[in-house]
Kinemage of the C-alpha trace (Angstrom):
@kinemage 1
@onewidth
@group {chain A} dominant
@subgroup {mainchain}
@vectorlist {calphas} color= white
{ca unk a 1} P 6.840 -48.315 17.667
{ca unk a 2} L 4.895 -46.628 20.459
{ca unk a 3} L 8.110 -45.927 22.356
{ca unk a 4} L 9.634 -44.293 19.273
{ca unk a 5} L 6.536 -42.115 18.842
{ca unk a 6} L 6.734 -41.089 22.473
{ca unk a 7} L 10.452 -40.315 22.099
{ca unk a 8} L 9.808 -38.203 18.994
{ca unk a 9} L 7.027 -36.336 20.781
{ca unk a 10} L 9.310 -35.675 23.781
{ca unk a 11} L 12.095 -34.394 21.540
{ca unk a 12} L 9.629 -32.156 19.723
{ca unk a 13} L 8.377 -30.721 23.028
{ca unk a 14} L 11.960 -30.251 24.233
{ca unk a 15} L 12.932 -28.559 20.973
{ca unk a 16} L 9.890 -26.319 21.154
{ca unk a 17} L 10.778 -25.295 24.710
{ca unk a 18} L 14.427 -24.747 23.686
{ca unk a 19} L 13.318 -22.582 20.759
{ca unk a 20} L 11.196 -20.378 23.013
{ca unk a 21} L 14.023 -20.217 25.566
{ca unk a 22} L 16.414 -18.871 22.912
{ca unk a 23} L 13.746 -16.494 21.625
{ca unk a 24} L 13.163 -15.301 25.189
{ca unk a 25} L 16.800 -14.224 25.375
{ca unk a 26} L 16.378 -12.404 22.056
{ca unk a 27} L 13.296 -10.622 23.450
{ca unk a 28} L 15.337 -9.360 26.403
{ca unk a 29} L 18.044 -8.100 24.057
{ca unk a 30} L 15.589 -6.364 21.738
{ca unk a 31} L 13.669 -4.755 24.609
{ca unk a 32} L 16.926 -3.443 26.093
{ca unk a 33} L 15.817 -4.440 29.579
{ca unk a 34} L 15.481 -7.526 31.735
{ca unk a 35} L 11.805 -8.187 31.003
{ca unk a 36} L 10.271 -11.271 32.579
{ca unk a 37} L 9.303 -13.902 29.999
{ca unk a 38} L 6.466 -16.306 30.697
{ca unk a 39} L 5.645 -19.146 28.323
{ca unk a 40} L 2.387 -21.020 28.523
{ca unk a 41} L -0.918 -22.009 27.032
{ca unk a 42} L -1.895 -18.424 26.176
{ca unk a 43} L -4.374 -17.549 23.407
{ca unk a 44} L -1.898 -14.955 22.108
{ca unk a 45} L 1.162 -13.001 23.218
{ca unk a 46} L 0.864 -10.012 25.545
{ca unk a 47} L 2.963 -7.510 27.466
{ca unk a 48} L 2.211 -6.200 30.963
{ca unk a 49} L 3.444 -2.590 30.830
{ca unk a 50} L 3.666 -2.036 34.595
{ca unk a 51} L 5.154 -5.364 35.674
{ca unk a 52} L 7.274 -5.738 32.486
{ca unk a 53} L 6.108 -9.302 31.772
{ca unk a 54} L 6.084 -10.651 28.209
{ca unk a 55} L 3.828 -13.690 27.769
{ca unk a 56} L 4.448 -16.016 24.837
{ca unk a 57} L 2.137 -18.811 23.701
{ca unk a 58} L 3.506 -22.353 23.512
{ca unk a 59} L 1.273 -23.619 20.720
{ca unk a 60} L 2.112 -27.044 19.289
{ca unk a 61} L 2.109 -25.683 15.731
{ca unk a 62} L 3.638 -22.225 16.270
{ca unk a 63} L 6.107 -21.286 13.547
{ca unk a 64} L 9.373 -19.414 14.015
{ca unk a 65} L 7.925 -16.456 12.133
{ca unk a 66} L 4.816 -16.359 14.317
{ca unk a 67} L 6.973 -16.427 17.434
{ca unk a 68} L 9.258 -13.696 16.035
{ca unk a 69} L 6.192 -11.630 15.119
{ca unk a 70} L 4.766 -11.949 18.637
{ca unk a 71} L 8.115 -11.126 20.225
{ca unk a 72} L 8.676 -8.128 17.940
{ca unk a 73} L 5.169 -6.825 18.585
{ca unk a 74} L 5.341 -7.144 22.371
{ca unk a 75} L 8.920 -5.850 22.572
{ca unk a 76} L 7.742 -2.767 20.706
{ca unk a 77} L 5.150 -2.210 23.434
{ca unk a 78} L 8.010 -2.465 25.955
{ca unk a 79} L 10.052 0.091 24.001
{ca unk a 80} L 7.368 2.483 22.780
{ca unk a 81} L 4.181 2.339 24.859
{ca unk a 82} L 4.351 4.454 28.034
{ca unk a 83} L 4.285 2.395 31.215
{ca unk a 84} L 1.230 4.381 32.329
{ca unk a 85} L -0.324 4.334 28.843
{ca unk a 86} L -3.423 2.420 29.944
{ca unk a 87} L -4.026 4.821 32.848
{ca unk a 88} L -3.602 7.838 30.549
{ca unk a 89} L -6.146 6.367 28.124
{ca unk a 90} L -8.667 5.480 30.850
{ca unk a 91} L -8.439 8.937 32.391
{ca unk a 92} L -8.949 10.722 29.059
{ca unk a 93} L -11.599 8.379 27.618
{ca unk a 94} L -13.895 7.377 30.458
{ca unk a 95} L -16.241 4.577 29.429
{ca unk a 96} L -14.473 3.922 26.108
{ca unk a 97} L -13.280 0.324 25.628
{ca unk a 98} L -9.486 0.014 25.891
{ca unk a 99} L -9.527 -2.247 22.822
{ca unk a 100} L -9.785 0.893 20.646
{ca unk a 101} L -6.506 2.178 22.097
{ca unk a 102} L -4.862 -1.208 21.708
{ca unk a 103} L -5.741 -1.397 17.999
{ca unk a 104} L -4.467 2.104 17.174
{ca unk a 105} L -1.358 1.700 19.332
{ca unk a 106} L -0.629 -1.654 17.659
{ca unk a 107} L -0.539 0.086 14.272
{ca unk a 108} L 2.104 2.491 15.602
{ca unk a 109} L 4.263 0.069 17.552
{ca unk a 110} L 4.444 -2.493 14.734
{ca unk a 111} L 5.656 0.185 12.328
{ca unk a 112} L 8.231 1.433 14.866
{ca unk a 113} L 9.718 -1.988 15.690
{ca unk a 114} L 10.149 -2.866 12.013
{ca unk a 115} L 11.830 0.495 11.445
{ca unk a 116} L 14.190 -0.074 14.394
{ca unk a 117} L 14.869 -3.742 13.555
{ca unk a 118} L 14.397 -4.204 9.772
{ca unk a 119} L 15.294 -7.878 10.122
{ca unk a 120} L 11.812 -8.371 11.616
{ca unk a 121} L 9.986 -7.207 8.469
{ca unk a 122} L 10.040 -10.666 6.865
{ca unk a 123} L 9.028 -12.321 10.157
{ca unk a 124} L 6.030 -10.000 10.419
{ca unk a 125} L 4.997 -10.751 6.825
{ca unk a 126} L 5.466 -14.512 7.157
{ca unk a 127} L 3.993 -14.586 10.655
{ca unk a 128} L 0.815 -12.839 9.534
{ca unk a 129} L 0.665 -15.139 6.480
{ca unk a 130} L 0.687 -18.129 8.848
{ca unk a 131} L -1.897 -16.593 11.203
{ca unk a 132} L -4.113 -15.761 8.219
{ca unk a 133} L -3.965 -19.384 7.027
{ca unk a 134} L -4.954 -20.544 10.543
{ca unk a 135} L -7.877 -18.042 10.538
{ca unk a 136} L -6.443 -16.567 13.745
{ca unk a 137} L -8.588 -13.440 13.239
{ca unk a 138} L -11.861 -15.347 12.777
{ca unk a 139} L -12.489 -14.000 9.299
{ca unk a 140} L -14.804 -16.890 8.491
{ca unk a 141} L -17.069 -16.066 11.462
{ca unk a 142} L -18.326 -12.577 10.503
{ca unk a 143} L -18.581 -10.917 7.089
{ca unk a 144} L -16.217 -7.964 6.687
{ca unk a 145} L -19.030 -5.504 5.922
{ca unk a 146} L -20.760 -6.522 9.183
{ca unk a 147} L -17.720 -5.700 11.317
{ca unk a 148} L -17.274 -2.412 13.149
{ca unk a 149} L -14.710 0.161 12.087
{ca unk a 150} L -12.156 -0.652 14.821
{ca unk a 151} L -12.261 -4.368 14.018
{ca unk a 152} L -11.771 -3.658 10.309
{ca unk a 153} L -8.892 -1.270 11.115
{ca unk a 154} L -7.216 -3.989 13.190
{ca unk a 155} L -7.566 -6.609 10.457
{ca unk a 156} L -6.327 -4.148 7.828
{ca unk a 157} L -3.292 -3.248 9.963
{ca unk a 158} L -2.387 -6.895 10.526
{ca unk a 159} L -3.298 -8.528 7.211
{ca unk a 160} L -3.064 -5.663 4.715
{ca unk a 161} L -3.774 -6.697 1.135
{ca unk a 162} L -4.438 -10.356 2.104
{ca unk a 163} L -8.033 -9.297 2.766
{ca unk a 164} L -10.266 -6.809 0.948
{ca unk a 165} L -11.549 -4.453 3.642
{ca unk a 166} L -14.087 -1.754 2.802
{ca unk a 167} L -13.673 1.742 4.306
{ca unk a 168} L -15.835 4.728 3.429
{ca unk a 169} L -14.182 8.119 2.813
{ca unk a 170} L -14.524 9.264 6.421
{ca unk a 171} L -13.111 5.976 7.705
{ca unk a 172} L -10.179 6.103 5.279
{ca unk a 173} L -9.144 9.457 6.795
{ca unk a 174} L -9.070 7.752 10.220
{ca unk a 175} L -7.126 4.772 8.842
{ca unk a 176} L -4.535 7.136 7.355
{ca unk a 177} L -4.306 9.048 10.647
{ca unk a 178} L -3.730 5.806 12.587
{ca unk a 179} L -0.929 4.794 10.217
{ca unk a 180} L 0.657 8.258 10.510
{ca unk a 181} L 0.752 8.318 14.346
{ca unk a 182} L 4.330 8.779 15.587
{ca unk a 183} L 3.832 9.325 19.322
{ca unk a 184} L 1.463 8.011 21.974
{ca unk a 185} L -0.134 11.473 22.050
{ca unk a 186} L -0.785 11.090 18.315
{ca unk a 187} L -2.467 7.758 19.060
{ca unk a 188} L -4.727 9.393 21.660
{ca unk a 189} L -5.659 12.151 19.206
{ca unk a 190} L -6.589 9.574 16.571
{ca unk a 191} L -8.678 7.721 19.154
{ca unk a 192} L -10.543 10.936 19.919
{ca unk a 193} L -11.481 11.235 16.233
{ca unk a 194} L -12.495 7.554 16.098
{ca unk a 195} L -14.690 7.927 19.195
{ca unk a 196} L -16.373 10.968 17.613
{ca unk a 197} L -16.938 8.971 14.417
{ca unk a 198} L -18.321 5.916 16.205
């Protein structure tokens, strides 16, 4: 019985690796370049703009939709975020945490990738459903009304109507501006308004 359990576990690990290998090829096709794919015990997915490295988590319980969501999100950074985007932000906003840029840029790039590849829309919806159920965003840790504006914007952008997120009138204008950003320059202009507000 123990040998069978071990065999099942090995097959599961092999299948999981095979699944990410296939998805890695899809990521290269979607990104339209030969990005380097790294798979490992990462907390989340990420994309290194300068070195063109896409990192994918190898969680035991990762679903296909979560993996597709991560790939779609990071591929959109590859396609739509300028390679020197971080440097541009840091030069313009000295002393401002880069996380603000990442949140606003994520709003834009997720909209763009779903527009370019509509087949990802369901994966994004189902992937965020799964992450919500796993409390990936730590919603149980801090009450929504105690969170800062940027954190609430991020959760709203990712989870939408799954969570009731309060915004005052001034904040709602900033939320709308973030969702309307078409270019990276638009993103930087929205950040300027957010920094003024904060």
